[in-house]
N, C-alpha and C positions, 0 to 999 in steps of 0.2 A: 732890297732883299738879295739881289744879284751880287752887290758889293760885299754884303755880309757873308755870303756863301764863298766867295773868292777869298775873303779874309780868313775864314775858318780853314779852308784848304791850305792857304799859305802858312798859317800857324802850325798846322799839322805836319807839313813838310819840314819846317824849321825845327819842330820838336823831334822829328825822326832823325834829323841831321845833327842834333844837339847844338843848334845855333840859338843864340840869345836874341830875341826879337827887339827891334827898336820901335817902341810904341808910338812915338811921335811921327816917325817916318811912315809907318804902316797906316796911321790915322790919316795922314795927308794923301797917301796913295788911294785909299778906299773911301775917302770923303766921310769920315766919321770922327768921333771924339776919341782921344787916346785912352780915356777911361773905359770906353767900350772895348777897345783892343785888349786892354789888360784883363777885363772881365772874361772875354772869350778865351784868352790865353790860360786863365786859371780854371777853366772847365765849364763855364756857362754855355748852354746849348741853345738858348733862345726860348721864347714862350711856346708852350705846347699848342699844336694846331687845334686840338679839341680839349675844351675844359671839362673836367669830370665834376660837374655840378651835382651836389647832393640832392636827391629827390625825397619828397615826403613819403614816397612808397618804399624807400630802401629798408625801413624797419619791418616791413611786411614781405620782403622779397622772397624768403624761403616759404612763407605761408602761401603766397600767391602761386608760387611754382607748384606746391603740393596740391592746391585746390584745382589747378588747371590740369593736373595729371590724373584727376579722378575721371572715370568713364562718364561720358555724356556731358561733362562740364564744358562751359563756353567762357570766353573772355567777358561777355556781357553779364552772365550769371555771377561770375566771380567778382566783377566790379560791384554789382548790386549788394553782394554779401559784405564786402569790405566797406562800402559806402554806409551800410547799416551800422557797422562797428565804429566808423570814424568819418564824420562828415567833412573833415578837412583834407581828405586824400585828393581832392581836385575833381575835375570833370572826366567823363568817360573817354574823351579824345586823348587826353594825356595818359590815362590809364592804359588805353590801347597801345599808344606809342611806347610806353614803358615795357609792356609785354613783348612787343616786337623787338625792341632794342635788346632785351635779355633773352630773346629766342624762346619765349614762353608760348608763342602763338600756336593756335591749332588750325588745321586745314578747314577751309570753307567749302560748303556744298554749293556748287555752281549749276546744279541741275535745274533746267527750266521748268517752271510751273505756271501754266496759263491762269489768268485772272477770271473769276466768276462772280457775278453779283446777283443778289436776290432782293425781292421787295421787303419792306419793313413788315415784321410780324409773320413772315411766311415760314421760315425754317430755323430749326435748331440742329446743329451737327453734334454728335457725341461719339466717344470712344473711350477705351481704357488705356491708361499708362500702367502697364502690368509689371508685377513681380519686382517691385522696388525694394531694395534692401539697404537699410541705414542703421548705424549704431549710435547709441546714446553716449553721453560722456563717460558712462560707467561700463561700456562695452556690451550693453544689452542689445541684442539684434531685434530690429523691427522689420517685419516683412508685410508689405501692404500694396495696395493699388490706388491709383488716382482716377476717379471718374471725371473726365474732362469734356466739357461741352462749350459750344460757342453759338451765339446768335449770329446768323450769317450776314445780316445787314450792318449791324452796329459793331460787330466783332467783340461783344461783351463776352468775357470768359468766366466760366464757373468751374472750380476745382473742388472735388469732394473726396475726402479720405474714406477708404473702404478696405477692410481686411479681406473680403471675398468679392467674387465677381459673378455670382449666380444670377439667375433671372430675377429672383427676389431683390437682389442688390441693385440690379439695373433699374427695376421699377421704383425702388426706394429712392435711388439717387435722382431719377428723373422727377419724381414728385418733389423732392427737396429743391431741385433746380427750378421747377415751375413756381414754387413758393418764393424762392429767392428773387425771381424776376417779376413776380406778381401777376403772372398770366400764362397762357398756353399758346404756342405758335400753331400755325395751320398744319405743319408736318415736321417730322424729325428725319434725319439722315444718318445712317451708320453703315458699317461694313457687315460682312456675314458673321456677326458675333454669335458664337456657338450656343451661348446660353439662351438666346432669344430667336435664333434662326435655325431651322432644320436644314443643315448643309446638304443633305441628299436631295430634298425636294426644292431647295432654294427659296423657301418661303418662311415667314414668321410663324412661330408656334401659336396655337389657338389661344393659349393663356395670355400671351403678349398682345394679340389682336384684341382680345376682350378688355385687357387693361387700357389699351390706347383708345378704345371706344368710350370707356367709362370716364377717362380723363378729357378726351375731346381732341385728339390729334391723329393725323394719318402717318403711320410709320413707313419709311422708304429705305431701300438699300442702295448702296453705290453700285454702279454698273461693274460687271466682272472686269478685273484688270484695269479699272479706271478709278482708283482710289483718290485721284487728284480732285474729283468732284466734291470731296469733303476737305479740301486743302486748307480751308480756314481753320478747321479744328486741328489739323496736323500741325500747322504753324503755332497754334496755341500750345500744343504739347511740348514744343521746343522750349517754351518758357519754363517748363517744369525742370529743366536742367539747372535753373537757379537753385532748386531745392538741394541739389547734390553738394553745394558748398556748405550746407549746414550739417553735413555728416560729422558726427562726434561732437556737435555743439548744443545738443538739447538733452534734457533729463528724462522727461516722461512722454507718454503718448499724447497727453493733452497739450503739452508744449509743442510737440511736432505738428499737431493739427492746427494750432494757432499760427505756426510759421507758414503753413500752407495757406491759411486764410490771409495772412499779411502779404504773401506773394500774389495771391489772387487780387487783392485790392490794389497793389502796386501796378500790376499788369494793366488793369482796367483804367488806371489814372495816367498811364504813359501814352504819349501821342503815337497813334498807329500810322506807320509810314504810308500805307495805302490810302486811308481815308483822311489823313491829315489832322485828325483831332483825337483826343482820348476816347476809347470806347464808352466809358461811363457817360460822356457828354452826349454822344449820338444815341445812346440807349434811352435818354430822356424822351427822344422822339419816337424810337421804335416801340417803347412800352405802350404807347397809345394805340398801337395796331394789334396788340396781343388780345386773344380772347379771354374772357373772365375765367377765373379758376372755378372748378366744380366745388360743390359744397364740402365742408370739412369732414363730413362722415365718409364720403368717397375717398378723399385724400388720406384720411387717417387709416383707412383699411390697408393702405400700402406702406404706411409708416409704422404700424403697430406690430409688435412681436416679430420683427424681421432682423434683429441684430444677431449675428453669428459670432462664435468664438471657438477657439481650439484649446483643448486641455493639455497642459504640459506634463512632463514626467513626475513633477511634484504633486500631481493631482490638483493643480490650480489653474484657473483661467483668469484673464485680465479684463477688467472693466473699469473705465473712468479713473485710472490712476491707482487702483487697488487690485489685489489678487484674492480670489475666493475659491473655496475647496468644493470638490464633488467626490463621490465614491471612486475608488481606484479603477473600477472596471471601465470608466469613461476616459482613461488616459489615452491621448492621441485621437479622441473623438471630437466631432464638431457639434456644438450645442447651440440651442436658441435661447436668447435672453429677453426678458421683458421686465421693465421697471414700472412699479405701480405703488403709490402711497409709501414711498421710501423703503420699499422692499424689492428685492431682485428675485424674479422667478426664473428657474433654470429648467429647460426642457431638452429631452432627447427623443427625436421622432414623435413629437407632440405629447410625450409623457412627462409629467412634472417629476423631476428627480430630487430637487432640493429648493429651499427658499433661504435667502440670506437677507439680513438687515443691511441696508446701504451704510457703508462705514468709511471713515477717513483713515483708518489703519491701512498700512500697505499690504499686510498679509492677514487673511481671515480664514483660519482653519476651523471647521467644526470638529469637536472632540472625537466624534465617532469616525469621521473621515481620516483623521490623522492616526488614530489607534488602529484602524483597519489597515492602513498602509504599513505601520510598524509590524503588525501581525504577519503580513505577507513577506516582510523583509527579514524579521528576526524569528524564524520558525523554531529555533532552539530555546527560546525564552518562554516561560509560562505566562499565564494571563496577568497575574499580579505584578510580575516584573515589567511587562509591557505597559500596564496601566501606570506604573510608577515612572517609567521613562517618558511616556506620553505626557503625563502631567508636568514633569520638569521642563521638557522641551517646549511645550505649548506656553508655559509661563514665560520662558526666555524669549520665544518668538513674539508673544504679545507685547512684552516689554520693549523689545527692539523696534517693533512696528509702530509704537506710539511715539518714538523719538522724533 
């Protein structure tokens, strides 16, 4: 290498002085082949120190960069998203190195969190991942919350989609969680959640205490300014950053919920670094220590008639992939829904306001609801004109909704 460097320097000097090099003489002086001297004289600069080897990830380079720029996104969550799309992208270690090399890496949180352990079947920690906003492929905004809970011993995680986070929603989600794990722990642990905790008195509301007694667990709160006591659930929430990578990648609410369920299953199948095994494996042991579920009548009391929805400016609300109408006075109001015998019962403040047949059509307007809306909008039209416009528009809406 030293001889070649001297050769290049000498050739450069000769070129500057317009001197014709003697290849054979230079080869003898620098202990190399004359063809090597000729090659360097004609502009060869030697092999590059670093080879720019093509990566399997290069075709996703811009997409990876965009995903990592999303708020709350992580390298791990982005890897899981692309691994789902293409199993041939390689392992996480290489993906991580690729993001570092391309300066896509995000800052790590180095804050110390002490470790706490609990007995099998003793505790379930829960919290909300609040006010998540995601867009579908078609630009439709979905605003929702994730009810996130963790069994403290096995680290089994449960994620539940919820549009609202009222006391009724907390109770519904807890019942669904207990049904999912097939039993009830001795106690639950959460922070001062305003829907179930009187923040002035620093105690649970009577309704929630009554609920906990009926189900069979003791509710507990974290110590003030000591949220680390439920740190296992906080770490579980970080996994929800995986969800961010799916922004703009789903079509309907049902598809979004399925994505959450897939992430839930994936999280529980991955090896937990603290316990050294997947949570789903250790859960097989923990479930033996859970108390039996109460009877279905008690459980169903907290699952029945608890679904909430908000009415849009179109006088429509969303339910299981379809939209249904209500009178226009309920625009921007929150309603209660109950499905029974393939019919959807819609309530406002416990008053039944309309009933719809469950439909596969995307938009389901009742004639009177649509006509009422047109009357409020087209006040200069007479009744016959409005009826005619309503009939034509509804026929077109129904035709498009069936496509």
